[in-house]
C-alpha positions as CSV (number, residue, x, y, z in Angstrom):
1,M,168.6,163.8,197.3
2,G,167.4,164.8,200.7
3,R,163.8,164.8,199.5
4,I,164.1,161.3,198.0
5,F,165.6,160.0,201.3
6,E,162.7,161.6,203.3
7,K,160.2,159.9,201.0
8,R,161.9,156.5,201.3
9,K,162.0,156.9,205.1
10,H,158.3,157.9,205.2
11,K,157.4,154.8,203.1
12,M,159.6,152.6,205.4
13,F,157.9,153.8,208.6
14,A,154.5,153.5,207.0
15,R,155.3,149.9,206.1
16,F,156.4,149.2,209.7
17,D,153.2,150.8,211.0
18,R,151.1,148.6,208.8
19,M,153.0,145.5,209.9
20,A,152.7,146.4,213.6
21,K,149.0,147.0,213.2
22,A,148.6,143.7,211.4
23,F,150.5,141.8,214.1
24,T,148.3,143.5,216.9
25,R,145.1,142.6,215.0
26,I,146.1,139.0,214.6
27,G,147.3,138.8,218.2
28,K,143.8,139.8,219.3
29,D,142.3,137.3,216.9
30,I,144.5,134.6,218.4
31,A,143.5,135.7,222.0
32,I,139.7,135.5,221.1
33,A,140.1,132.2,219.4
34,V,142.0,130.6,222.3
35,K,139.5,131.9,224.8
36,Q,136.6,130.5,222.8
37,G,138.0,127.2,221.6
38,G,141.3,126.4,223.5
39,P,144.9,126.6,222.5
40,N,145.1,123.5,220.3
41,P,144.6,124.5,216.7
42,D,143.8,120.9,215.7
43,N,140.5,121.3,217.6
44,N,140.0,125.0,217.0
45,P,139.1,126.1,213.5
46,R,139.2,129.8,214.4
47,L,142.7,129.5,215.8
48,R,143.9,127.6,212.7
49,M,142.5,130.5,210.7
50,A,144.3,133.1,212.8
51,I,147.6,131.2,212.6
52,Q,147.1,131.0,208.8
53,N,146.5,134.7,208.6
54,A,149.6,135.3,210.8
55,K,151.7,133.5,208.2
56,G,150.2,135.5,205.5
57,V,151.6,138.8,207.0
58,N,154.9,137.1,207.9
59,M,154.3,137.3,211.6
60,P,157.2,135.4,213.3
61,K,156.4,131.9,214.6
62,D,157.7,132.8,218.1
63,R,155.3,135.7,218.3
64,V,152.4,133.5,217.3
65,E,153.3,130.9,219.9
66,S,153.8,133.6,222.5
67,A,150.3,135.0,221.7
68,I,148.7,131.5,222.1
69,K,150.5,131.0,225.4
70,R,149.6,134.4,226.7
71,A,145.9,133.9,225.7
72,S,145.9,130.6,227.6
73,S,146.8,132.3,230.9
74,K,144.2,133.6,233.3
75,E,145.9,137.0,233.3
76,E,145.2,137.7,229.6
77,K,142.5,140.3,229.0
78,D,139.1,139.2,227.7
79,F,138.4,140.9,224.4
80,Q,134.9,141.6,223.3
81,E,134.0,141.8,219.6
82,V,131.9,144.9,218.8
83,V,130.8,146.4,215.5
84,Y,130.1,150.1,215.3
85,E,128.3,151.9,212.4
86,G,128.4,155.4,211.0
87,Y,129.0,157.7,208.1
88,A,132.3,159.1,206.9
89,P,132.2,162.5,205.1
90,H,129.8,162.9,202.1
91,G,127.5,160.2,203.5
92,V,129.8,157.2,202.9
93,P,128.6,154.3,205.1
94,V,131.2,152.7,207.4
95,M,131.3,149.5,209.4
96,V,134.0,149.4,212.2
97,E,135.0,146.0,213.7
98,C,136.6,146.2,217.1
99,A,138.1,143.9,219.7
100,T,138.3,145.6,223.1
101,D,138.7,145.0,226.8
102,N,136.9,148.3,227.5
103,P,133.8,149.0,225.3
104,T,133.1,152.3,227.1
105,R,136.5,153.6,226.0
106,T,136.2,152.2,222.5
107,V,132.8,153.6,221.7
108,A,133.9,157.1,222.9
109,N,137.0,156.9,220.8
110,I,135.2,155.7,217.7
111,R,132.6,158.5,218.1
112,L,135.4,161.1,218.4
113,H,137.2,159.8,215.3
114,F,134.0,160.2,213.3
115,S,133.2,163.7,214.6
116,K,136.8,165.0,214.2
117,N,137.0,163.9,210.6
118,G,133.7,165.1,209.2
119,G,131.6,162.0,209.8
120,N,129.1,160.9,212.4
121,M,128.5,157.7,214.4
122,G,125.2,156.0,213.8
123,N,123.0,153.5,215.8
124,S,123.2,149.8,215.4
125,G,121.6,148.9,212.1
126,S,121.9,152.4,210.6
127,V,124.2,151.3,207.7
128,G,124.5,147.5,208.2
129,F,121.8,146.8,205.7
130,L,124.1,148.3,203.0
131,F,126.6,145.5,203.5
132,E,126.6,141.7,203.2
133,R,128.7,139.5,205.5
134,K,130.8,137.3,203.3
135,G,133.8,134.9,203.6
136,V,136.9,136.2,201.8
137,F,139.8,133.8,201.0
138,K,142.9,135.2,199.3
139,F,145.5,133.1,197.5
140,D,148.9,133.5,196.0
141,P,148.3,132.6,192.3
142,S,151.6,130.6,192.3
143,K,150.2,128.3,195.1
144,I,147.0,127.2,193.5
145,N,146.0,126.3,189.9
146,L,142.6,128.0,189.6
147,D,141.8,126.3,186.2
148,E,142.1,122.9,187.9
149,V,140.2,123.7,191.1
150,E,137.6,126.3,190.1
151,L,134.7,123.9,189.8
152,D,135.6,122.3,193.1
153,L,135.7,125.7,194.8
154,I,132.2,126.4,193.4
155,D,130.9,123.1,194.7
156,A,132.4,124.0,198.1
157,G,130.5,127.2,198.2
158,A,132.3,129.8,196.2
159,E,129.9,132.6,195.2
160,D,132.4,134.6,193.2
161,I,136.1,134.2,192.2
162,Q,138.3,137.1,191.1
163,R,141.9,136.9,189.9
164,D,144.7,139.1,188.7
165,E,148.5,138.7,188.6
166,E,148.9,139.4,192.4
167,E,146.2,137.3,194.0
168,I,143.1,135.1,193.6
169,V,140.1,136.1,195.8
170,V,137.3,133.6,196.6
171,Y,134.0,134.9,198.1
172,T,131.5,132.8,199.9
173,K,128.2,133.5,201.6
174,F,128.5,133.9,205.4
175,T,126.8,130.5,205.9
176,E,129.3,128.8,203.6
177,F,132.5,130.1,205.3
178,G,133.0,127.0,207.4
179,A,132.4,124.6,204.6
180,M,134.9,126.4,202.4
181,Q,137.4,126.3,205.3
182,K,137.0,122.5,205.6
183,F,137.3,122.0,201.9
184,L,140.5,124.0,201.6
185,E,142.0,122.1,204.6
186,S,141.0,118.7,203.1
187,K,142.9,119.6,199.9
188,N,145.8,121.3,201.7
189,Y,145.2,124.6,199.9
190,T,146.6,127.3,202.1
191,P,145.2,130.8,201.6
192,K,147.2,133.9,202.4
193,S,144.2,135.0,204.5
194,S,140.7,133.9,205.3
195,E,138.2,136.1,207.1
196,L,134.7,137.3,207.2
197,Q,134.2,140.8,205.8
198,Y,131.4,143.3,205.3
199,I,131.1,143.7,201.5
200,P,129.1,146.7,200.3
201,T,126.1,145.9,198.1
202,T,126.6,149.2,196.1
203,T,129.5,151.6,195.8
204,K,129.7,155.4,195.9
205,E,131.6,157.6,193.4
206,L,133.2,160.8,194.7
207,N,135.7,163.3,193.3
208,E,139.3,163.2,194.3
209,Q,139.1,165.8,197.1
210,Q,135.9,164.2,198.6
211,S,137.6,160.8,198.4
212,D,140.6,162.1,200.2
213,E,138.4,163.5,203.0
214,V,136.7,160.1,203.4
215,M,140.0,158.3,203.5
216,E,141.3,160.6,206.2
217,C,138.3,159.5,208.3
218,I,138.9,155.9,207.5
219,A,142.6,156.2,208.3
220,A,141.8,157.8,211.7
221,L,139.5,154.9,212.6
222,E,142.0,152.3,211.4
223,E,144.8,153.7,213.6
224,D,142.8,153.2,216.8
225,D,144.3,150.4,218.8
226,D,140.9,148.8,219.4
227,V,139.9,148.7,215.7
228,Q,140.4,145.4,213.8
229,N,138.9,146.3,210.4
230,V,137.1,149.1,208.7
231,F,134.7,148.6,205.8
232,H,133.1,151.3,203.5
233,N,131.5,151.6,200.1
234,L,133.7,154.2,198.5
235,A,134.4,153.2,194.9
């Protein structure tokens, strides 16, 4: 009984950690969007996207409004968007997206996470050619009838559409991301999330132990406060 309780407690804390990380990431997205395009979402597509993503992870409305207000003040930190590249154990390429107010601190931390977990940090361009920058839009299948809108999505720039019972995922080229955003807004289709991601052009197969070692490195990177997203090509 005690062991079951401990497992449940561990899962609960892990869920809270993931939620806290998601809120922090979106808070930085909001801050960057407001600094770039102002606090009015009607005139700021990036802010609209951040607010949309906040809803997708159930971020409370008052926290979203507070983040916008804070970002509008002169006291809010200026976050720089930086991408670092490297290899996890067993030569798995990794792209690390960061939003930081102190790049010197961040690069030192990212290098340390790699080295402490069997990987190594690379130079700019060392693994980027193994990924493609794509738009990724995720939908709740109950909120959109794919059979009715599939052709319209393709006309709007969808390069690939994948679906299962849990979600529908629409991929676009980097250059078509804005066009897809405008199309979805014009039709009042609200995705659970919409973002640009680094999608690997090929994937790497490893055994279970090797995969665990890679994921330990990925987890260490993801836990860093300055890290927004981590992308890799592990199958």
